[in-house]
C-alpha atoms as one frame of an Amber mdcrd trajectory, in Angstrom:
protein
  60.528 -57.065  52.133  63.956 -56.193  53.565  65.878 -53.337  51.946  69.101
 -54.090  50.128  72.311 -53.052  51.889  75.411 -51.452  50.399  78.937 -50.561
  51.428  80.320 -47.270  50.059  84.036 -47.090  49.224  85.480 -43.691  48.275
  89.109 -43.165  47.279  91.274 -40.315  46.033  94.920 -40.421  45.043  96.330
 -37.510  47.076  95.661 -35.379  50.140  95.039 -32.375  47.888  91.914 -34.144
  46.594  90.428 -34.940  50.020  87.463 -32.627  49.403  86.425 -34.998  46.613
  85.816 -37.698  49.231  82.852 -35.654  50.486  81.588 -35.242  46.936  81.897
 -38.964  46.178  80.150 -39.994  49.380  77.331 -37.449  49.030  76.723 -38.337
  45.389  76.559 -42.050  46.151  74.354 -41.533  49.225  71.884 -39.474  47.160
  71.722 -42.157  44.481  71.353 -44.957  47.017  68.659 -43.072  48.925  66.666
 -42.596  45.725  66.819 -46.370  45.184  65.567 -47.052  48.729  68.736 -48.938
  49.768  70.422 -48.883  53.188  74.062 -47.797  53.592  75.714 -50.075  56.156
  79.250 -48.617  56.062  81.420 -46.001  54.384  85.181 -46.100  53.843  87.034
 -42.970  52.768  90.631 -43.502  51.703  93.542 -41.442  50.385  95.794 -43.780
  48.416  97.414 -44.113  45.012  96.164 -47.670  44.859  99.667 -48.994  44.202
 100.724 -52.044  46.150 103.646 -51.587  48.496 105.989 -54.499  49.044 108.321
 -54.629  52.001 111.378 -56.797  51.306
């Protein structure tokens, strides 16, 4: 049977918190590995999550 596949998305709200991106990714990878699932991609983003509109 084929393994399930996942996409990891990590986000923090400021550059000062960039080290938490490593923590998020590593924590999720460890969990996913224990569930025998394949990681197909990882996105690491620094953003407040607010939408920006250009008028």
